[in-house]
N, C-alpha and C positions, 0 to 999 in steps of 0.2 A: 784459224786460217790455214788453208792447204794450197800448196803450189806444186806444179810439176816442173822439173828442171832437167836439163841435159848437160852432161859433162863428157866431152870427147866421145859422143855417141852412146853413152850409157845413160839410161833414164832413171831419175830419182824423184821421190816425193819429199817435199819440205813442208813441215807443219809447225805451227806455234801452239803449244799446249797452254790452256788457261788454268791448268791444275796446279796445286802446290807441288813443291819439289818432291816431297815425300810421296804424294800420290802418283806423280809422274814416274819416279823411280820404281814404284810398285808395278806400274803398268809395263815398263820396259823389262823388268824381271819376268813378268807374266808372259810377255810376247816371246822372250827367249825360251821360257819353259815350254810354251805351246809349240814352238818350232822344233825344239829338241824332242818333243813327243811325236813328231811326224806330221804335224798340221802346218801347212804353209801360212806364214804370218809375216808382217812387215818388221823384221828385226832392224835395229838401229845401226847406222853406219857411224863408227866412232870418229871423233875429231882427231887432229894430228897428235894431240896429247892424250888420247885415249878416252875422252869423255863421251857419253852416249847422248848428251844434249848440251846445249849452250844457252843458259837462261831460258829454258823452255822450248828452244828450237830443236827439233828432231829431224834428221835426214834418214830416209831409208830407201832402198832400191825399189823401183817401180815393180809391182806385181801384175803380170798380164792375166787376162781372163775376161769372161763375160758373166753376167748374172745367170743364176740357174734358170734353165728353160724347159726342163723335163722332169718327170717324176724321178728318174734315176739321179739327176743332179741333186734334187732335194733329199733323196735317201742318203746320198753320199755326204750331204751337209749334216744330217742327223748323226751319221757315224763320226764325222769330225768333231761335232759337239760332244759326243760321248767320250772321245779321247781327251778333250779339254777338261771336261768335268771330272774324269777319273784322275787325271794328272794333278789336279788342284784340290783334291778332297780335303786336304789338311791346311790349306792356305789361310793366313790371317786376313782379316778384313782390310780393305784398302783404306789408307789413312784419310779420315774425314768423311767416310761413306758409312752407310747403314743399310742393312738388308730390310726387306719388307717385314720380316719377323721382328727385327729391332724396332721398326717404325709403328708397330702395334702399340708401343708404349713411349718411344722417343718421338720427338717432333722434327728433328732435322738429320740430314745425312746426304752427302753427295749433292745432287741438284734438287733435292726435295726439301721443302720448308713447309710443313703442314700448318704452321702459324699464319702463313700467308693465304691460306685457303678458308673458305666458309666452313663452319662446323658441319653442315649437311654434306659437303663434298668430302671432308675428311672421313666422316662416318661411312660414306659410300665406298671410298677406295679401300678403307680398312676391311669392310665387310666383304669386298670382292677379292682381296688378297687371302683372307683367312682360310678358304678351302684348300689352297695349294701349299700351305706353309709347313706341313708335316714332313718329316724325313730329313736326311742329311743335306748339308749345304756344300757348295763348292764355288769356284769362280765361274761366273757366267759372263758372256759377251755383253749382254745388256742392250744391244741396239742392232738386232739381227734383221734389219730390213734387207730387201733384195740387193740394194747397192753395196752392202758390206759383205756379200758373199760372191766370190769369183770362182769360176770353173774353167779349167783348161785341161783338156785331154783326160777327163775323169778325175782330175786332181782338184780338190777344193782348197781355196784360200779364204781365210777370215781376216778382214781388215777393219780399221777404225775401232780400236779398243778403248776409246776415251770414256765410255760409260760402264766399263767392266767393274764388277764388284763381287763380293761373296754374297750369295743368295741361294735360294732353292732353284734347281734347274728348270722348273716349270716355265720361268719367264723367258728362257731361251727358245722354248717351243711354242710360245703363245701366238706368234705371228707367222708361223709356217703355213703353207697351203693346207686346207682342211682335209685333203685326200691323202696326206702324208702321215703314216703311223709314227708315233713318238713314244719313247719310254714313259713309264709312269702310269698311275691309276686314275689320272684325272680325266673327266669327260671333256670333249672338245669345247663345249660352250663355257665350261668353268675356266679352262685355260685362256680362252680369248677374253673373257670378262676380266680376269686378273691382269692380263696384258694391257687392256684398255685402261684399267685403273692405274697401273704404274705409269703409263704415258701421261695420263691426266695430272698426276702428282709431280712427275719429274719435269714437265714442260710448263707448269703453272706460272712460273716467273719469267723464264726465258722466252717462251712462245705462248703468250696468254690467249691469243685467238684460237690457235690450234688446241690448246688445253681445254678451252671452253667447248669446242666441238666434240672433243673426246669425252668430256664430262656429260654432255647431252646424250651421246651414244651410250655411255655407261648407265645413266639413269634410265634410259629406255630398255636396256638389257636386264636390269634388276627389278623392274616394276613387277 
């Protein structure tokens, strides 16, 4: 749950995280690291006694901006992602989460529970991830839809880090506009297919109708 609040003319965002305390602490450490590296991100406002959250409730200052509207905006987003990936190259995995590489052999991690999916769907998502899994891992945002990127005066902010995890950077580039060049050796079709596969798996329980549509799209892509 996310709310916007006003206190003496200053705008804040209040959200309740459904993650474990360890996973939330990891996320807040990440956001502080991202901000320190020069990328705008919603750092937590501490309580009166210095805590960054109170039983999962986090307050941060409102970040102004609009979704990317131009090629320049998206290129700036790619640069910001590169900063995040470089700053987190040695980070440990988020507690309770798993990378796509881990999920080639494991069954659960984060919002993914492969035991809940049909065997044919599990085979499809794993086959679609496999081509992008080589190379180093880092922290990825994990939910880089247009609504989670804000641009103000050529300055990019990345918000809503709830799905962040350690994984290969390909997943952060999978849903960017097709005309935007991204780092890495992957073909565009391979990137998009891997991204659709991840959304299928991570939404299977929480958003089953959406996941079913994504699975149908995935199956059409890999025929």
